C-alpha positions as a Markdown table, in Angstrom:
| # | Residue | x | y | z |
|---|---|---|---|---|
| 1 | Met | 114.8 | 94.1 | 104.4 |
| 2 | Ala | 111.8 | 91.7 | 105.2 |
| 3 | Glu | 112.8 | 89.2 | 102.5 |
| 4 | Glu | 116.4 | 89.1 | 103.4 |
| 5 | Phe | 115.4 | 88.8 | 107.2 |
| 6 | Val | 113.2 | 85.7 | 106.4 |
| 7 | Asn | 115.1 | 83.9 | 103.6 |
| 8 | Cys | 118.5 | 84.1 | 105.3 |
| 9 | Arg | 117.1 | 82.1 | 108.1 |
| 10 | Ile | 115.2 | 79.4 | 106.2 |
| 11 | Gln | 117.8 | 76.6 | 105.4 |
| 12 | Pro | 117.8 | 72.9 | 104.4 |
| 13 | Gly | 118.2 | 70.7 | 107.5 |
| 14 | Lys | 117.1 | 73.4 | 110.0 |
| 15 | Val | 113.8 | 74.2 | 111.6 |
| 16 | Val | 113.0 | 77.8 | 111.9 |
| 17 | Val | 110.0 | 79.3 | 113.7 |
| 18 | Phe | 108.9 | 82.9 | 113.3 |
| 19 | Ile | 107.3 | 84.1 | 116.6 |
| 20 | Lys | 105.8 | 86.9 | 118.7 |
| 21 | Pro | 106.8 | 86.2 | 122.2 |
| 22 | Ser | 103.3 | 87.4 | 123.4 |
| 23 | Cys | 101.4 | 85.1 | 121.2 |
| 24 | Pro | 100.1 | 81.9 | 123.1 |
| 25 | Tyr | 100.3 | 79.8 | 119.9 |
| 26 | Cys | 103.8 | 80.6 | 119.5 |
| 27 | Arg | 104.6 | 79.8 | 123.2 |
| 28 | Arg | 102.7 | 76.4 | 122.7 |
| 29 | Thr | 105.0 | 75.8 | 119.5 |
| 30 | Gln | 108.1 | 76.6 | 121.5 |
| 31 | Glu | 107.1 | 74.2 | 124.2 |
| 32 | Leu | 106.3 | 71.4 | 121.9 |
| 33 | Leu | 109.4 | 71.6 | 119.9 |
| 34 | Gly | 111.5 | 72.3 | 123.0 |
| 35 | Gln | 110.7 | 68.7 | 124.1 |
| 36 | Leu | 112.3 | 67.2 | 121.2 |
| 37 | Pro | 116.0 | 66.2 | 121.0 |
| 38 | Phe | 117.3 | 68.8 | 118.3 |
| 39 | Lys | 121.0 | 68.6 | 117.3 |
| 40 | Gln | 122.8 | 71.9 | 118.4 |
| 41 | Gly | 121.9 | 74.9 | 116.2 |
| 42 | Leu | 119.1 | 73.1 | 114.2 |
| 43 | Leu | 116.1 | 74.7 | 115.8 |
| 44 | Glu | 115.8 | 78.5 | 115.7 |
| 45 | Phe | 112.9 | 80.8 | 117.0 |
| 46 | Val | 113.0 | 84.2 | 115.5 |
| 47 | Asp | 111.2 | 86.9 | 117.3 |
| 48 | Ile | 109.8 | 89.1 | 114.5 |
| 49 | Thr | 109.0 | 91.9 | 117.1 |
| 50 | Ala | 112.8 | 92.4 | 117.8 |
| 51 | Thr | 113.0 | 94.6 | 114.6 |
| 52 | Ser | 111.2 | 97.5 | 113.4 |
| 53 | Asp | 109.8 | 95.6 | 110.2 |
| 54 | Thr | 107.4 | 93.4 | 112.2 |
| 55 | Gly | 104.6 | 94.3 | 109.8 |
| 56 | Lys | 106.8 | 93.9 | 106.5 |
| 57 | Ile | 108.1 | 90.7 | 107.8 |
| 58 | Gln | 104.5 | 89.4 | 108.2 |
| 59 | Asp | 103.6 | 90.7 | 104.9 |
| 60 | Tyr | 106.5 | 88.8 | 103.3 |
| 61 | Leu | 105.5 | 85.5 | 105.2 |
| 62 | Glu | 101.9 | 85.8 | 103.8 |
| 63 | Gln | 103.4 | 86.3 | 100.4 |
| 64 | Leu | 105.6 | 83.1 | 101.0 |
| 65 | Thr | 103.2 | 80.8 | 102.9 |
| 66 | Gly | 99.8 | 82.1 | 102.4 |
| 67 | Ala | 99.3 | 83.3 | 106.0 |
| 68 | Arg | 100.4 | 86.3 | 107.9 |
| 69 | Thr | 99.9 | 84.9 | 111.4 |
| 70 | Val | 102.6 | 83.6 | 113.6 |
| 71 | Pro | 104.1 | 81.2 | 114.3 |
| 72 | Arg | 105.1 | 80.1 | 111.0 |
| 73 | Val | 107.1 | 76.9 | 111.1 |
| 74 | Phe | 109.5 | 75.9 | 108.5 |
| 75 | Ile | 111.1 | 72.5 | 108.4 |
| 76 | Gly | 113.9 | 73.0 | 105.9 |
| 77 | Lys | 112.6 | 75.1 | 103.0 |
| 78 | Asp | 108.9 | 74.0 | 103.6 |
| 79 | Cys | 106.4 | 75.9 | 105.7 |
| 80 | Ile | 104.3 | 73.4 | 107.4 |
| 81 | Gly | 101.9 | 76.2 | 108.8 |
| 82 | Gly | 101.3 | 77.3 | 112.3 |
| 83 | Cys | 100.8 | 75.8 | 115.8 |
| 84 | Ser | 97.6 | 73.6 | 115.0 |
| 85 | Asp | 99.4 | 72.2 | 112.0 |
| 86 | Leu | 102.6 | 71.4 | 114.1 |
| 87 | Val | 100.4 | 69.7 | 116.8 |
| 88 | Glu | 98.6 | 67.7 | 114.2 |
| 89 | Met | 102.0 | 66.5 | 112.6 |
| 90 | His | 103.3 | 65.8 | 116.1 |
| 91 | Glu | 100.1 | 63.6 | 117.1 |
| 92 | Ser | 100.3 | 61.7 | 113.8 |
| 93 | Gly | 104.0 | 61.0 | 114.0 |
| 94 | Glu | 104.6 | 62.7 | 110.8 |
| 95 | Leu | 106.6 | 65.5 | 112.7 |
| 96 | Leu | 109.4 | 63.0 | 114.1 |
| 97 | Lys | 109.5 | 61.4 | 110.6 |
| 98 | Arg | 110.2 | 64.7 | 108.9 |
| 99 | Leu | 112.6 | 65.9 | 111.4 |
| 100 | Lys | 114.6 | 62.6 | 111.2 |
| 101 | Gln | 114.5 | 62.9 | 107.4 |
| 102 | Ile | 116.3 | 66.3 | 107.5 |
| 103 | Gly | 118.6 | 65.0 | 110.3 |
| 104 | Ala | 117.6 | 67.7 | 112.9 |
| 105 | Leu | 117.3 | 65.2 | 115.6 |
| 106 | Gln | 120.1 | 63.6 | 117.9 |
């Protein structure tokens, strides 16, 4: 269930962020990405608390990415990490470069 929940959302050309709404780092990630001109449907925030399998989803994210914490940010099939990794990529210009490469921006 957890593997399917995660794997069916991670897709090439799309940015997917697994979040918990109560997490301040998740909110910061949402703010940062929400400021960018994504094409319709290519940015998705997935609330892992909206399911009864939150713990199992986090266990699977740990298997997949090496970390159990949220947010977990995927650009296409690649996990770039969490909030601090995203902010660092944004500040260096790498984030916009990667998003343009996958065709996610307008």
